[in-house]
C-alpha positions as CSV (number, residue, x, y, z in Angstrom):
1,M,11.7,-17.7,-16.8
2,A,8.5,-17.6,-14.8
3,K,5.3,-19.2,-16.2
4,E,2.3,-16.9,-16.2
5,V,-1.1,-17.6,-14.8
6,K,-4.0,-15.2,-15.3
7,I,-6.7,-15.2,-12.6
8,D,-9.3,-13.0,-14.1
9,T,-12.4,-14.9,-13.0
10,I,-13.5,-16.7,-9.9
11,Q,-13.9,-19.9,-11.9
12,H,-10.3,-19.7,-13.0
13,L,-9.2,-19.2,-9.3
14,N,-11.3,-22.2,-8.2
15,E,-10.0,-24.4,-11.0
16,L,-6.4,-23.4,-10.2
17,Y,-6.7,-24.2,-6.5
18,G,-9.2,-27.0,-6.7
19,F,-11.9,-25.2,-4.8
20,E,-15.6,-26.0,-5.0
21,H,-17.3,-23.6,-7.4
22,L,-20.2,-22.2,-5.4
23,N,-20.6,-18.7,-6.8
24,P,-19.3,-17.1,-10.1
25,M,-18.5,-13.8,-8.2
26,I,-16.9,-14.9,-4.9
27,S,-14.8,-17.7,-3.5
28,T,-13.2,-18.7,-0.3
29,G,-11.2,-21.8,0.5
30,R,-8.0,-23.3,2.0
31,Y,-5.3,-24.5,-0.3
32,E,-3.7,-27.8,0.5
33,G,-2.3,-28.8,-2.9
34,V,1.2,-29.3,-4.1
35,L,2.9,-26.6,-6.1
36,E,5.6,-27.5,-8.6
37,P,9.1,-26.0,-7.8
38,G,9.9,-22.9,-9.8
39,A,8.6,-19.4,-10.4
40,T,5.0,-18.5,-11.4
41,T,3.7,-15.0,-12.1
42,Y,0.0,-14.5,-11.3
43,D,-1.9,-11.8,-13.1
44,F,-4.9,-10.8,-11.0
45,G,-8.2,-9.7,-12.5
46,V,-10.0,-10.2,-9.1
47,Y,-9.6,-9.0,-5.6
48,A,-7.8,-11.7,-3.5
49,I,-6.8,-11.6,0.1
50,Y,-4.5,-14.5,1.3
51,I,-4.0,-15.6,4.9
52,K,-0.7,-17.4,4.8
53,E,-0.4,-20.3,7.3
54,T,3.1,-21.5,6.5
55,K,6.2,-20.0,4.9
56,G,6.7,-22.3,2.0
57,C,7.4,-19.8,-0.8
58,E,9.0,-16.5,-1.7
59,L,7.1,-13.7,-3.4
60,N,8.4,-11.1,-5.8
61,Y,6.4,-8.0,-6.4
62,G,8.0,-5.5,-8.7
63,L,11.6,-5.3,-7.6
64,T,10.9,-6.4,-4.0
65,R,11.6,-10.0,-2.9
66,Y,10.9,-11.4,0.5
67,D,9.9,-14.5,2.5
68,F,6.1,-14.5,3.0
69,D,6.0,-15.5,6.7
70,E,3.3,-17.6,8.3
71,M,0.3,-16.0,10.0
72,S,0.4,-13.0,7.6
73,V,-2.0,-11.4,5.1
74,I,-1.4,-10.0,1.7
75,A,-3.9,-8.5,-0.6
76,F,-4.0,-8.1,-4.4
77,A,-6.3,-6.0,-6.6
78,P,-7.3,-6.3,-10.2
79,G,-4.4,-5.4,-12.5
80,Q,-1.6,-6.4,-10.1
81,K,1.0,-9.1,-10.8
82,V,3.0,-11.2,-8.3
83,T,5.6,-13.9,-8.8
84,A,5.7,-16.8,-6.4
85,I,8.8,-18.9,-6.1
86,V,8.6,-22.4,-4.7
87,E,11.9,-24.0,-3.9
88,E,12.3,-27.7,-4.3
89,G,12.5,-29.7,-1.1
90,K,11.0,-26.9,1.1
91,Q,7.7,-26.9,2.9
92,Q,4.7,-26.5,0.7
93,P,2.8,-23.2,1.2
94,R,-0.6,-23.3,2.8
95,W,-3.1,-20.5,2.8
96,T,-6.8,-19.5,3.0
97,V,-8.0,-17.0,0.4
98,L,-11.0,-14.7,0.0
99,A,-11.5,-13.7,-3.6
100,F,-14.2,-11.7,-5.3
101,H,-14.8,-10.2,-8.7
102,P,-14.9,-6.3,-8.9
103,D,-18.3,-6.6,-10.7
104,F,-19.7,-8.2,-7.6
105,L,-19.4,-4.8,-5.9
106,A,-20.9,-2.8,-8.7
107,R,-23.3,0.0,-7.6
108,T,-22.6,-0.7,-3.9
109,Q,-21.3,1.4,-1.1
110,L,-18.4,-1.1,-0.6
111,G,-17.5,-0.8,-4.3
112,R,-17.3,3.0,-3.9
113,K,-15.0,2.8,-0.9
114,M,-12.6,0.1,-2.1
115,S,-9.9,2.7,-2.8
116,S,-9.9,3.5,1.0
117,Y,-8.3,0.1,1.7
118,G,-4.8,1.1,1.0
119,Y,-3.3,-2.3,1.8
120,F,-4.3,-3.5,-1.7
121,S,-1.5,-1.2,-3.0
122,Y,1.2,-2.1,-0.4
123,S,4.2,-4.0,-1.6
124,N,4.5,-7.6,-0.5
125,N,7.3,-7.0,1.9
126,E,4.8,-5.0,3.9
127,A,2.4,-7.8,4.7
128,L,0.1,-7.7,7.6
129,H,1.4,-10.0,10.4
130,L,-1.4,-11.4,12.6
131,S,-1.8,-12.7,16.1
132,K,-3.5,-16.0,16.7
133,D,-6.6,-14.2,17.9
134,E,-6.7,-12.1,14.8
135,V,-6.4,-15.1,12.5
136,E,-9.3,-16.8,14.3
137,L,-11.4,-13.6,14.0
138,L,-10.8,-13.4,10.2
139,M,-11.5,-17.1,9.8
140,A,-14.8,-16.7,11.6
141,V,-15.9,-14.0,9.2
142,L,-14.8,-16.3,6.2
143,S,-17.0,-19.0,7.7
144,L,-20.0,-16.7,7.7
145,I,-19.3,-15.8,4.0
146,E,-19.0,-19.5,3.1
147,R,-22.2,-20.3,5.0
148,E,-24.1,-17.7,3.1
149,M,-22.6,-18.9,-0.2
150,R,-24.1,-22.3,0.5
151,H,-27.4,-20.9,1.5
152,S,-30.2,-21.0,-1.1
153,I,-30.0,-17.8,-3.1
154,D,-32.7,-15.1,-2.3
155,R,-32.9,-11.4,-2.6
156,H,-30.8,-10.9,0.6
157,T,-27.9,-13.1,-0.5
158,R,-25.7,-10.5,-2.2
159,S,-26.1,-7.8,0.4
160,I,-25.4,-10.2,3.2
161,I,-22.2,-11.5,1.6
162,I,-21.0,-8.0,0.7
163,S,-21.6,-6.9,4.3
164,H,-19.4,-9.8,5.5
165,I,-16.7,-8.8,3.0
166,E,-16.8,-5.3,4.3
167,V,-16.4,-6.5,7.9
168,F,-13.4,-8.7,6.8
169,L,-11.8,-5.8,5.0
170,D,-12.4,-3.4,7.9
171,Y,-10.8,-5.9,10.3
172,C,-7.7,-6.0,8.1
173,L,-7.6,-2.2,8.1
174,R,-7.8,-2.2,11.9
175,F,-5.0,-4.8,12.2
176,Y,-2.8,-2.8,9.8
177,E,-3.2,0.3,11.9
178,R,-2.4,-1.8,15.0
179,Q,0.8,-3.0,13.2
180,F,1.8,0.6,12.6
181,Y,1.4,1.6,16.2
182,T,3.0,-1.6,17.7
183,R,6.1,-1.0,15.4
184,E,6.9,2.4,16.8
185,I,10.6,1.8,17.1
186,I,10.9,0.7,13.5
187,N,8.6,3.4,12.3
188,S,10.5,6.1,14.1
189,T,13.7,4.9,12.5
190,V,12.0,5.2,9.1
191,V,10.9,8.7,9.8
192,E,14.4,9.7,11.0
193,N,15.9,8.3,7.9
194,F,13.3,10.1,5.8
195,N,14.3,13.4,7.4
196,V,18.0,12.8,6.8
197,L,17.3,11.9,3.1
198,L,15.1,14.9,2.7
199,D,17.6,17.3,4.1
200,S,20.3,15.8,2.0
201,Y,18.2,16.0,-1.1
202,I,17.3,19.6,-0.6
203,A,21.0,20.5,0.1
204,N,22.6,18.5,-2.7
205,D,20.2,17.2,-5.4
206,I,17.1,19.3,-5.7
207,Q,18.4,21.8,-8.2
208,E,19.3,19.1,-10.7
209,Q,16.7,16.5,-10.0
210,G,13.7,18.7,-9.3
211,L,11.1,18.8,-6.6
212,P,11.1,15.8,-4.2
213,T,8.2,13.4,-4.2
214,V,6.8,10.9,-1.6
215,A,7.4,8.1,-4.1
216,Y,11.1,9.0,-4.4
217,F,11.7,8.7,-0.6
218,A,9.5,5.6,-0.3
219,D,11.7,3.9,-3.0
220,R,14.9,5.0,-1.2
221,L,13.6,3.4,2.0
222,N,12.4,0.2,0.2
223,L,8.8,0.8,0.9
224,S,5.8,1.4,-1.3
225,A,4.5,4.9,-1.5
226,G,1.1,3.9,0.1
227,Y,2.7,2.1,3.1
228,F,5.3,4.8,3.6
229,G,2.7,7.5,3.6
230,E,0.5,5.7,6.2
231,L,3.6,5.0,8.3
232,V,4.7,8.7,8.4
233,K,1.2,10.0,9.1
234,T,0.6,7.5,11.9
235,S,4.0,8.3,13.4
236,T,4.0,12.1,13.1
237,G,0.4,13.1,12.6
238,I,1.1,14.8,9.3
239,T,1.5,13.4,5.8
240,A,4.8,12.8,4.1
241,K,3.8,15.3,1.4
242,D,3.2,18.0,4.0
243,M,6.6,17.2,5.7
244,I,8.3,17.7,2.3
245,A,6.4,20.9,1.7
246,E,7.2,22.3,5.1
247,R,10.9,21.5,4.7
248,L,10.9,23.2,1.3
249,A,9.3,26.3,2.8
250,E,11.9,26.3,5.6
251,A,14.7,26.1,3.0
252,A,13.0,28.9,0.9
253,R,13.0,31.2,3.9
254,E,16.7,30.5,4.6
255,L,17.5,31.3,0.9
256,L,15.3,34.4,0.8
257,N,17.3,35.8,3.7
258,D,20.2,36.0,1.3
259,L,19.5,39.2,-0.4
260,T,22.1,38.6,-3.1
261,L,19.7,36.0,-4.6
262,S,16.7,37.0,-6.6
263,V,13.3,35.3,-6.0
264,T,13.8,33.5,-9.4
265,Q,17.2,32.2,-8.3
266,V,15.7,30.9,-5.0
267,G,13.0,29.1,-6.8
268,D,15.5,27.6,-9.3
269,R,17.7,26.4,-6.4
270,L,14.7,24.6,-4.9
271,G,13.8,22.8,-8.1
272,F,10.9,24.9,-9.3
273,E,10.7,25.0,-13.0
274,Y,8.9,28.3,-13.2
275,P,9.2,31.3,-10.8
276,Q,5.4,31.7,-10.6
277,H,5.2,28.1,-9.3
278,F,7.6,28.9,-6.5
279,V,5.7,32.1,-5.6
280,R,2.4,30.3,-5.4
281,F,3.9,27.5,-3.3
282,F,5.5,29.9,-0.9
283,K,2.4,32.0,-0.4
284,R,0.3,28.8,0.1
285,R,2.7,27.6,2.8
286,T,3.5,30.9,4.6
287,G,0.6,33.3,3.7
288,R,3.0,35.7,2.1
289,T,4.7,36.1,-1.2
290,P,8.5,35.9,-1.3
291,K,8.8,39.6,-1.7
292,E,6.4,40.3,1.2
293,Y,8.5,37.9,3.3
294,R,11.7,39.7,2.5
295,T,10.2,43.1,3.3
296,I,8.9,41.9,6.7
297,S,12.1,39.9,7.7
298,S,14.4,42.8,6.7
299,N,12.7,45.3,9.0
């Protein structure tokens, strides 16, 4: 059974990793300690972004397990848990971390836009993999943050540090988008599999299991919903939710062409619990009600 460690303050994080405690709201440092073999579950109450320099351990996030490769980034937000597994006799993990308490961003523009950094919700097997130049760039930003942390505190300190954090997060966002584009072959395979699963679901499962969701297909493809959604939008130009809706509308048109089926039966076959929900959905997607569509298509 994994032991549990709660990281709910910057002081706790500094004590855990042996970092110098310079500021109660933010910390950055490189870990060079020795972790005991076994599993440890970390419960985060702070934002933490790790730049992994060596392999050294395996991470388990939810039901997903994978080897956290060197030169990669993974981010955690308050409320998330991750289990790290260190195997005896293997290389010790080495990483650099930027951590900050959510209260540090209170009443700031960055605090209001934190939800736009979707990589905090990505599963661990979807880490950001960095080039050498990208690592050097992130490290340069961290050095600016540390320099400001060591500077005598004045009325500019907080705003300067927060601006550096925002630059760091924006670079990570840019690198994630680069990763999506440079993995076009893998991404296209995911989209192809998504289309196959979606067609199969509508043909065989939708009446019993109900309307399909983005989360359902992301799970079937072993991806988090956030990462899957970004991947589909980057690869196709439309969201996964819109792809599902368009395929449902296409299936609805095909079924409505069968005049032996009532509009209620068509909605039921497509997983709509109530007929009026199907009518609203169809009109929103096509601009016509099912009855109007039948009238026009039959002429």
